[in-house]
N, C-alpha and C positions, 0 to 999 in steps of 0.2 A: 655657427657664425651669427652674431646679432644683426637684426634688421636696423634700418635707419631709425625707426620709431623707438625700438628697444635701446638703442644707443642714447637717444635723447632721455629716455627714462633713467638709465644708469648714470648719465651725465648729471642730471638734475640731482640725483641721490647723492652723488659724490660732492657736488657743490654745496648741497644742503648740510652735509656733515663736515664741511670745510676741509675735506681731504684733497680736494683740487681747487685752487683759487680761481674765482671768476676773473678773466682777463681777456683783453682784446688780443687776438692772434694776428700774425702778419697777413695770413690769408684766412680771414674769418669765413666760417661756414654760413652760407646764406640758406635759409629755410624756404622763404617765399619772397618774391619781388612783386610790388604793387605800384603801378605807375612810375616806375623808376626808383621808388623807395624800397628799402629791404627790411625784413625782420630776420635778425641773425640768431644763430644758435645760442650765443652768450646771452643776448637780450632775452630770449625766450626762457632759458634756464633761470634767469634772474626772476622772471614772473613766477615760474614754478616754485622757486625757493620761497619767495614772498608769501605765496599762497599756503605752502606747507608749514610755514612757521606759525600759522594760526591753528595748527593741530598739536596741542601739547602732548598728546599720546604718542607722537612720533619722536619725541625729544631724545630718547635713549636707544633708538633702534640702530642697527648697522646699515651701511649703505646698500647692502644687497639683500636686506631682509624682505621677505614677501610682503610684510605690512607696508613698508615704505614704497616698494615697487607698485603694489596695487593702488596705493593713495595717489601716486604720480599719474598712473594711467587713468584714474577716475577724474582728476582735475585737468588733465591736458586738453581734452576736446573743448571745454568751455573756455579755457585760457587762450587757445589759439584763435577761437572765434572772437573773443574779446579784443585780442591784439590786432587782428585784421580790421575789425569794426573801428577801432580807435584810429588806426592809420588812415582809413577812408575818411573819417570825420576831420582829422587834423588836415589832410590834404584839401578838403573842401573849404575849411576855414582859411587856409592860405590863399586858395583861389579867390576868396572874397576879400582878400587884402588885410586880414586881421593878424595882429601880432602883439606880443606882450611888450608894452613900452617899459623903458627903464624905470620910470617913476612907479609903475604898477609893480614891478618885480621887487623894488626896494621896500614898498609898503608891505607886500606879502611876506617878504623876508623879515622884516621887523616884527610882524605878528608871530611868525614861526618861532623867532628867537625868544620873544616874550612869553609865549605859551608854554615853551619847553625849558624855561629858565636858562637860556643860552646867550645872555646879554654880553658875556665875556667872549671875545672873538676866538680866543684859544679854545674855549669849550666847544664853540660852534664848529670849528675846523676839526676838532677831535671827534665830534658826533658825525660829521660828514665822512670822515675817514673810516669810522666804525661801520658805516653803511656802504662803504666802497664807492663813494660818490665824490665828485668835485663840485665846486659852485656852479660850473657850467652844466653839469649833469642835472643838478637841482633846477636850474632855470629852464632847461629843456623839458623836464618833467612837468613843471608848473605851467609852462606855456601850452603843452599838449592838453593838459586838463582844462585849461582856460578855453582853448579852441573847441574841444569836444563839447564843453558845456554851452558855449556861445552858439555853436552850429545847431545843437539840439534845440535850444531855446528859439532861435530866430527862424529856423527852417521847419520845425515840427511844433513845439509847444505853443508858440504864439499864434499859430494858425488853427488851433483846435477851439471849437466852441460847443456848448452843450445846449440843445434845444429844450424847450418846455416838454415836448412830447417825449424826448429821450429820458429826461429826469423822471417824468411820471411813470414811464414803463419800468425804469429801474426801481422805483419806489414800490410799484405793484409786485415786481418779481422778488424783491428782497426785504419784504416787510419785517422779517425776523431781525434784521440789522438795526431796526429802529424801535424795537420792542424791548422794554426792560421787564423781565419776569418778576412775579411776585416773590418776595423774600420774607422769611420769618426768622425770628430770633427766639430761642428757647432757654429755659433753665431746667436742669435735670438733677434728680437725685437717683442713684443706683444703689440698691441693697442687694449685695451679692449673695448668691446661693452656693454654698460649698459643694464641690463635686469630687468624686473618687473614681476608682477604676470600676466600681460596681454601679456608677451613675449617681443620681440625685436622691438624697434621703428625703423621703416624704415629709417627715417631721421638720427637718430644717427648711424645707421649701415653705411649709405652712408658717414657720416662725418668721421667715424673711418677708412673706406677704403681710403678716400681722404687723411687723415693724414698719413696713411701707405705709400701711393704712393708718398707723399711729402718727407717722410724720405728716401724712396728708391732713389729718385732723388738726395738728398743731399749726400747720400752714394756714388753714382756713380760719383758725383762731387768731391769726395775726402775727405769728412769729416769722421773722425775716428769712426768706428763701436762702440768701447767700450764706447766712450763719448756719443753718441746718445742713445745707449742701457741704460746707467746709468740714463740719463735724461728723457727718454720717455717711456721705456718698463714697462709694468705691470707684467712681469714674475719675479720670484725670481732670475733668472739668471742675472738680472740687476746688482746685487751686484758684479758680476764677469765679467762685460763688455759684458754680454750676451752669455758668453761661456758655452757650454753644450757638454758633452762627455769626452773621446771617447765613441762612441756607436757602438756596433756590427751590421754591415749592415744587417745580416740575422735576427736580432731581431726587426727591424724597420717594421712598417706597410707597406704593399705592395704599398699603394699610395705614401708614402714618398720614398720608394725605387725607384719607377719610376721617381719621380721628381729629386732625387739626382743622379741617374745613368746618367742623361743627362747633368750634370754640371761638370765644371772643378774647381779646387781649386781657390778660389777667386771670384767665380760667386755668384750673388745674385738671389734669387727666385723672382718671382712676388708676390704681396700680396696673402697670402693663407688664406682662411676662416677657422679658427679653432673653437673649442667649445666655447672659451671665447672672441674671436674677430678675428683680422687679424694679421698674422704672417709674418715677413720678415726673411728669412734664408740666412746665407752666409756659403758656404762650406770652412771651415778653413783649413782642411787637410784630407787626405785620405790615408790609408795603403791598399795595395793589399793583397788578400788571399795568404798566404805563406804555402807551404808544405815541411816539413823537408824530405830530402832524406833518403832512408834506411841506407846508409853508415853513414850519420851524426847522425841518431837516434839509431844506432846499440847498443850503450852502454846502453841506457835507455830501449831498447827493451829486452835486455839480463836480466836486473834487474827485469823487470816486469814478464817475462816468468819464471824466476827463483823463484820469490816470489810465483807465482801461483803453480809451481811444489812443492815448499817447503811446502806449506800448505797440499797438497795431500800426500806427502811422510811422513810428520810428522804424519798425520792421520793414515797412514799405519803402521808406526813404533810404534805408541801408541797402535794400534789394536793388534800388535804382542806381545807387552809387556803385554797387558791386557789378551790376550789368554794364556800366559804362567804363569800368576799370579794366586795365590790362593786368591780369594776375597770373604769375608764373610760379608753380610750385616746384621745389627742388627735393621735396621729401614726400613720396607717395603715401606713406602710412600716416603722416601728419595731415595730409589733405583729406584722407578718409575720416580722421578724427574730426577735422573741421567740417566736413559734409555732415557727419553724424550729429554734431552740436547744432548745426544750422537747421537740419530737419527737426531736431527735438524742440528747438526754440520756436519754430514756425507752428508746430503742433500745439505748443503751450499757449502761444498768442491766439490761435484760432479758438482754443477751448475757452480762454478767458473772455474773448470778444463775442462769442456766441450768446446771444440773449437767452436767459432762462425762460421757460414758459410761464406765463402769468398764472397765479393760483386759481384753480377753479372754484367756483362759488358753490 
């Protein structure tokens, strides 16, 4: 016999595959009741379906396939947490007396029609029907989104400030975020050395090296690198005149770093033995490591610190709403999924909001 949670999983799978229509039942199954408002099985299945539609790899699976059932189990904890959070925020918005005015709805509706090319009312009604929605459903959803956004802004975001000390501490602990590493652009010519089951023929290796040295001499004498690369190089970069990069200096192999650090822009290397043959490299350009000053980065720092604080403060705000709410669960396994997601999010917020140690000198 399937548990309540497993039935939800299979129900969402069937709904996703359109084998069972999403419909309001005479006696709708209630999953959780929050301050008198409810989240129903049908409503929650619609959330699951909307989430799983974003996974194209599930498009051709059967409703009872292990892949689909696993995907539903994976998304369910976060979805039920999101559904409860949304309802708490919507209820708070209504407590504050907020609602979507008719004029607001008409303006938003007009923008939706324009952005989706649905100026014709028949097309708009057909689009609503395809999504299984009525105009009233759309208005309720839009009002929910508006209330959630307004409550978050008024009760959380607008109360957040970033002090100069916090900004400086972030800058000290995250200096790499404001550092642009040195980058180089090269041109290359590769003269390939043939190989066989017996390895490399010494004579052919010597011949390839001699050809590389001859090309180096021609470059020094003034022949264009792009033309010689296009004519002689065995590297794919020949199609671009031998151009490669820009490359981050710190990501290059230490041997190449050592070679290039001793070069000026325009310099050529000696022939370099590579895995496929002999390389000639020309240093085309180099940018030095740049570090944005605290003053220059202050705006970005403020936004990043505020975002981090906002996550933590929103979590605390939702915790307060949750503590004050009357929440009655009608599905024990779904409640466990909710508790799991709640603990996971709290741990993530704690990890993000914990200041990193300042770099040692």
